[in-house]
C-alpha positions in Angstrom: 115.6 94.5 146.4 115.5 97.8 144.5 119.1 99.3 143.7 119.2 103.2 142.4 119.8 104.1 138.9 123.7 104.0 138.6 124.2 108.2 137.7 128.1 107.0 135.8 128.9 103.9 134.1 131.5 102.0 135.8 133.3 100.8 132.6 132.7 101.7 128.6 130.5 99.4 126.8 132.5 97.0 124.8 129.9 96.5 121.4 130.2 99.1 118.9 129.7 99.9 115.1 126.4 97.5 114.5 123.2 98.6 114.6 121.2 98.4 117.9 118.6 95.3 116.6 122.1 93.3 115.0 123.9 93.7 118.4 122.8 90.9 119.9 120.2 88.1 118.7 116.6 89.3 119.8 115.5 88.2 123.1 112.5 85.1 123.2 109.1 86.8 121.9 106.7 88.1 124.1 103.3 87.4 123.0 103.5 88.8 119.8 104.3 85.8 116.8 106.4 87.7 115.2 110.4 86.3 116.9 111.4 83.2 117.8 113.4 82.4 121.2 117.0 82.9 120.1 120.1 82.2 122.7 121.2 86.0 124.1 124.5 86.6 122.9 125.3 89.7 124.6 123.4 90.8 127.9 120.4 93.6 127.3 121.1 97.4 128.4 118.9 99.8 129.1 119.0 103.4 129.2 116.8 105.4 131.6 116.5 108.9 130.9 115.0 110.9 134.0 116.3 114.4 135.9 115.7 114.0 139.4 118.6 115.5 140.9 118.2 113.8 144.3 118.7 110.3 142.5 114.8 109.6 143.6 113.8 107.1 140.9 114.7 103.3 141.9 114.8 100.6 139.2 114.3 97.4 141.0 117.3 94.3 139.8 116.3 93.5 136.3 116.7 90.1 134.5 117.2 88.7 131.1 115.2 86.0 129.5 118.1 83.7 130.6 118.6 85.3 134.2 121.4 87.5 133.4 120.9 90.7 134.8 120.3 93.9 132.5 123.0 96.5 132.6 121.7 99.9 133.7 123.1 103.8 132.3 121.2 106.7 133.4 121.2 109.8 131.8 119.3 113.4 133.4 118.9 115.2 129.8 119.0 114.5 126.2 122.1 115.6 125.6 123.6 112.7 128.3 121.0 110.2 126.2 122.6 111.0 123.3 126.2 110.5 124.0 125.5 107.3 126.0 123.5 106.0 123.0 126.1 103.4 122.0 125.1 100.7 119.6 124.6 98.2 122.7 121.7 99.9 124.2 118.5 97.6 123.3 115.9 99.5 125.0 114.9 103.4 126.4 113.3 104.0 129.8 111.9 107.8 129.6 110.6 109.2 132.7 108.0 111.5 130.8 108.0 114.0 134.3 111.3 115.3 132.2 110.8 118.6 130.5 113.1 119.7 128.8 115.9 118.6 126.5 118.7 120.8 127.2 122.2 120.1 128.7 122.4 119.1 132.1 124.5 122.1 133.1 124.2 125.6 131.0 126.6 128.7 131.6 125.1 132.0 133.3 122.7 132.2 136.6 119.2 131.6 136.6 116.6 128.6 138.0 116.4 125.6 136.8 113.1 123.8 135.1 113.7 120.5 135.5 115.6 119.1 132.6 118.9 120.8 133.9 118.3 124.1 132.0 119.3 127.1 133.3 116.8 129.7 132.9 118.2 133.2 132.7 116.2 136.8 132.3 112.7 135.3 133.5 111.6 133.9 136.8 111.7 130.5 137.1 108.6 128.2 136.4 106.8 127.2 139.1 105.4 124.2 140.4 102.0 124.7 139.2 103.0 125.8 136.1 105.0 122.7 135.1 101.5 120.8 136.1 99.4 122.5 134.1 101.1 122.4 131.5 99.3 121.1 127.9 100.0 117.1 126.5 101.8 118.7 123.8 104.2 120.3 125.8 104.5 117.3 128.7 105.6 114.5 125.0 108.1 117.3 123.5 110.7 115.2 124.7 109.1 111.8 123.8 109.0 113.1 120.4 112.8 114.2 120.6 114.0 110.8 121.9 112.1 108.8 118.7 113.7 111.1 116.5 117.2 110.8 118.2 116.6 106.8 118.6 114.1 105.8 115.2 115.7 102.2 115.5 115.2 101.7 119.7 112.9 100.3 121.5 111.1 102.9 124.0 109.6 102.7 127.2 107.6 105.2 129.0 106.7 105.8 133.1 104.6 107.7 134.4 102.6 108.2 137.4 99.5 106.3 137.7 97.0 109.2 137.5 98.8 109.8 134.4 96.8 107.0 132.1 95.7 109.5 129.5 99.3 110.6 128.8 100.6 107.6 129.0 98.0 106.0 126.6 99.0 109.1 124.0 102.8 107.9 124.4 101.9 104.7 122.9 100.3 106.2 119.9 102.8 108.8 119.3 105.3 106.0 118.8 106.8 104.4 122.2 106.1 100.7 122.4 104.4 100.6 126.2 104.1 102.7 129.2 104.8 101.7 133.2 103.2 103.4 136.3 105.5 104.1 138.6 104.2 103.1 141.4 104.0 99.6 139.8 107.7 98.9 138.6 108.9 95.8 140.2 112.1 93.6 138.7 109.6 91.3 137.2 107.0 93.5 135.4 110.0 95.6 134.0 112.2 92.5 132.4 109.2 91.7 130.8 108.2 95.3 129.3 111.5 95.3 128.2 111.8 91.9 126.2 108.5 92.8 124.7 109.2 96.3 123.7 112.2 95.3 122.3 110.6 92.1 119.9 107.3 94.3 119.0 110.4 97.3 118.2 111.5 94.5 115.8 108.2 93.4 114.3 107.3 97.3 113.8 110.9 97.9 111.9 110.3 94.8 109.7 106.6 95.7 109.1 107.5 99.1 108.1 110.2 97.5 105.7 107.8 95.0 104.0 105.2 98.2 103.6 108.3 100.2 102.0 109.3 97.1 99.9 105.0 96.7 98.5 105.0 100.6 98.1 108.3 100.5 96.4 107.0 97.8 94.0 103.7 99.5 93.1 105.9 102.6 91.8 108.2 100.1 89.9 105.4 98.6 88.3 103.7 102.0 87.6 107.3 103.7 86.3 107.8 100.0 84.1 104.1 100.5 82.4 105.1 104.3 81.7 108.5 103.6 80.2 107.5 100.6 78.4 105.8 101.3 74.8 101.8 101.4 74.6 101.4 100.3 70.6 99.9 102.7 68.8 97.5 100.0 66.2 94.1 101.9 66.2 92.5 101.1 62.9 94.6 98.2 61.9 93.4 94.5 61.3 96.7 93.2 62.9 97.4 91.6 66.5 99.9 92.7 68.4 102.1 90.2 71.4 105.3 91.4 73.0 107.3 89.5 76.2 109.9 91.4 78.1 112.6 90.1 80.6 115.2 92.7 82.0 118.8 90.6 82.2 119.7 92.2 85.6 118.0 91.4 88.5 115.5 93.6 89.8 116.1 96.0 87.0 112.8 97.2 85.3 114.4 97.6 82.4 117.3 96.3 80.1 119.0 97.6 77.5 116.5 96.2 74.8 113.6 97.9 73.4 110.5 98.0 71.2 107.4 99.6 70.1 105.2 99.7 67.3 103.1 102.1 65.3 100.5 103.0 62.6 100.7 106.3 60.9 97.9 107.9 58.8 98.4 106.4 55.6 97.9 103.0 57.5 101.1 101.7 57.4 102.3 99.7 60.5 105.9 100.4 61.4 107.1 98.0 64.1 111.1 98.1 65.7 113.2 96.5 68.0 116.6 97.1 69.2 119.5 96.3 72.0 122.1 98.9 73.4 125.1 97.1 74.2 125.5 96.5 77.7 122.9 95.7 80.8 123.4 98.9 83.0 121.1 101.5 83.8 122.5 103.8 81.0 121.6 101.7 78.6 118.1 101.5 79.9 117.9 105.2 79.8 119.4 105.1 76.3 117.3 102.4 75.1 114.2 104.2 76.1 115.9 107.4 74.7 115.7 105.5 71.2 112.7 104.2 71.3 110.8 107.4 71.7 113.2 108.8 69.6 111.9 106.3 66.9 108.3 106.9 67.4 108.6 110.7 66.9 110.6 110.5 63.3 108.2 107.5 62.5 104.8 109.6 63.0 106.9 112.7 61.6 107.0 110.5 58.7 110.7 109.6 58.5 111.3 105.7 57.1 114.2 103.1 56.6 117.8 104.6 56.1 116.9 108.3 56.9 115.1 107.1 60.2 118.5 105.1 61.0 120.7 107.4 60.2 119.2 110.5 62.2 119.0 107.7 65.4 122.7 107.5 65.0 122.6 111.0 65.1 120.7 110.4 68.4 122.5 107.6 69.8 125.9 109.4 69.6 124.8 112.5 71.4 122.9 110.5 74.2 125.4 107.7 74.7 127.7 108.1 77.7 131.0 106.8 75.7 131.9 106.4 71.9 132.1 102.5 72.6 128.3 101.9 73.3 126.2 100.9 69.7 122.6 99.8 69.3 121.2 96.8 66.9 118.1 97.7 65.8 115.2 95.7 63.1 112.7 98.0 61.7 109.5 96.9 59.7 107.4 99.2 57.9 104.0 96.7 56.6 102.0 98.5 53.8 98.4 99.1 54.3 97.2 96.1 52.7 99.4 93.8 54.8 100.9 91.8 51.9 104.1 93.2 51.8 106.8 94.9 54.3 109.6 96.8 54.4 112.7 95.4 56.3 116.0 97.3 57.3 118.5 95.6 59.9 121.5 97.9 62.0 123.0 94.9 62.9 120.6 92.7 64.3 119.4 89.5 63.8 116.9 89.1 61.1 112.7 88.4 62.0 111.4 85.1 61.7 107.9 84.6 59.4 105.7 82.2 59.9 102.3 81.0 57.4 99.7 78.4 57.3 101.0 75.2 56.2 104.5 76.2 55.8 107.7 76.2 58.0 108.9 79.2 60.0 111.7 80.9 58.7 114.2 83.8 59.0 113.6 86.6 56.6 116.6 87.3 54.4 119.3 89.3 55.7 122.0 89.9 53.1 123.3 93.5 52.8 122.1 94.7 55.9 123.9 97.6 57.5 126.3 97.8 60.6 124.6 98.7 64.2 123.9 102.2 65.2 127.0 104.2 66.5 130.2 102.2 64.1 130.3 103.8 61.4 129.8 107.6 60.7 128.1 108.3 57.4 126.7 105.0 57.6 123.9 103.6 55.1 121.2 100.9 56.0 119.5 99.8 52.8 115.7 98.9 52.6 114.7 95.3 51.7 111.0 94.4 50.5 109.4 91.4 51.3 106.2 89.8 50.4 104.0 88.2 53.2 101.2 86.8 51.7 97.5 87.1 53.4 97.9 85.4 56.6 101.1 85.2 58.2 103.2 86.1 61.6 106.4 87.9 62.0 108.5 88.2 65.3 111.4 90.2 65.9 113.1 89.5 68.9 116.7 90.3 71.0 119.8 88.5 70.8 118.8 87.6 74.4 116.8 84.5 73.1 119.1 83.0 71.1 122.1 83.3 73.2 121.3 81.4 75.8 123.0 78.3 76.6 121.9 74.7 75.4 122.5 71.8 78.8 125.6 72.1 80.8 128.2 72.5 77.7 128.9 76.0 75.4 126.7 75.5 72.5 123.7 78.3 72.0 120.5 78.2 71.4 121.3 80.1 67.8 118.8 81.5 64.8 118.9 77.9 64.6 118.0 76.7 67.3 115.2 79.6 67.8 113.6 78.5 64.6 113.1 74.9 65.5 111.5 76.0 69.1 109.2 78.3 66.8 108.1 75.3 65.1 107.4 72.7 67.6 105.5 75.6 69.5 103.9 76.2 66.3 102.7 72.5 65.7 101.0 72.4 69.0 98.7 74.9 67.9 100.4 77.9 69.8 100.0 81.6 68.9 99.7 84.9 70.2 100.8 85.5 74.0 101.0 81.8 74.1 103.6 81.6 71.7 105.7 84.0 73.1 105.7 83.1 76.7 106.3 79.2 75.5 109.3 80.0 73.7 110.9 82.4 76.4 109.9 79.8 79.3 111.7 76.4 76.9 114.8 79.0 76.5 115.2 79.6 79.9 114.6 76.0 80.8 117.3 75.2 78.3 119.5 77.4 80.0 119.1 75.6 82.9 118.2 78.7 84.3 117.0 82.6 84.1 118.8 84.0 81.1 121.5 86.3 81.4 120.7 88.9 78.5 117.7 91.2 78.5 115.0 89.6 76.1 112.1 91.4 74.5 110.1 89.3 71.4 107.0 91.3 69.5 105.0 89.2 67.3 103.0 90.8 65.0 100.0 88.6 63.0 97.6 89.2 60.6 94.6 86.7 59.5 93.2 87.0 55.9 89.5 87.3 55.4 
């Protein structure tokens, strides 16, 4: 039989400190196809918000899916509702006849506006005024409830002749509506369970959409941070692979770039900031942009690296941070190049009919940021007519081989590249196969950042 809504809770809530939808296991899905039925670990709690001072609203005894009685609380206004809205509340039943959101007993004289607010300095609103209130005014309390409890399921209760207002309430954000004259235990129990499940689905859908939006934004950000090679007018082919070591990171401390200056020289570089955090990634972007600006301004070799070291010393978060760098400037005819190494692994060159090998790396200079007033000698390298030059960071060669402590190393990388060249791989395919094999040999993802750049030229 129907029972009056209790005005005060007899015992305080025993659950606290957890988010609403994690306090109890979700009830059985009511046709939503979102959640499977799971055992109920705590009883459902319904918070009823209604302002009938005579207690005329009655709520029938309602049971959850397991036959347990659903606990009821009541609030006469939003001030009381906010106090009673503890983590063990699963659903809110809002009487849409509630016309305000004030506290239950304001000081001073005057009439009540139906929500517990005392009106002073003006005549009390009449019943006619209340019935002719606009739809927006009638739904104002619902908007406040939704702001107060954004993660709670909300049901609205209204009269049968207010179907338009009930439908608008659902469009605003309520999970469902009920007509006062049709209120019974079975219907209300089903509506509560459905509302809780629908709210779960809404939150999951929102998180999925938010995740997709974040992924799209990250992809746009990554495209903006990774370089676009400036090779217009050059006969060189360009390919690159980049894989940050940090999980879910857009960029690591590795960086690379390639530009062609007005005299026809193609400049390429690759570098690695020590460390794997966001500060190191940001510093890598700064060094790349500085390198491009300085190169287009005409600097090359030792002068360029000395200026980059000044940039690093100003921008690095602490004095222990350093960066390795490899720069190559390829002559306009494509047959020779200048090479500078600042503590970085030497590039690999391959030519038709010959095994790939590392370029000479004697007399290389120190990493940027290690020694003040350091120098970086530029070495002249003969490339020939047809060739491929691969620049890489140490993330590619420091992966382990099998279960032991042995690492791939430069010699292992050279052997790996030669195997792929023997299979006829080149360009993007060569880089993809090389990074994939390095991961396989490591037994999983490489923990360090990996950047690889391949420049190729075919004579005639």
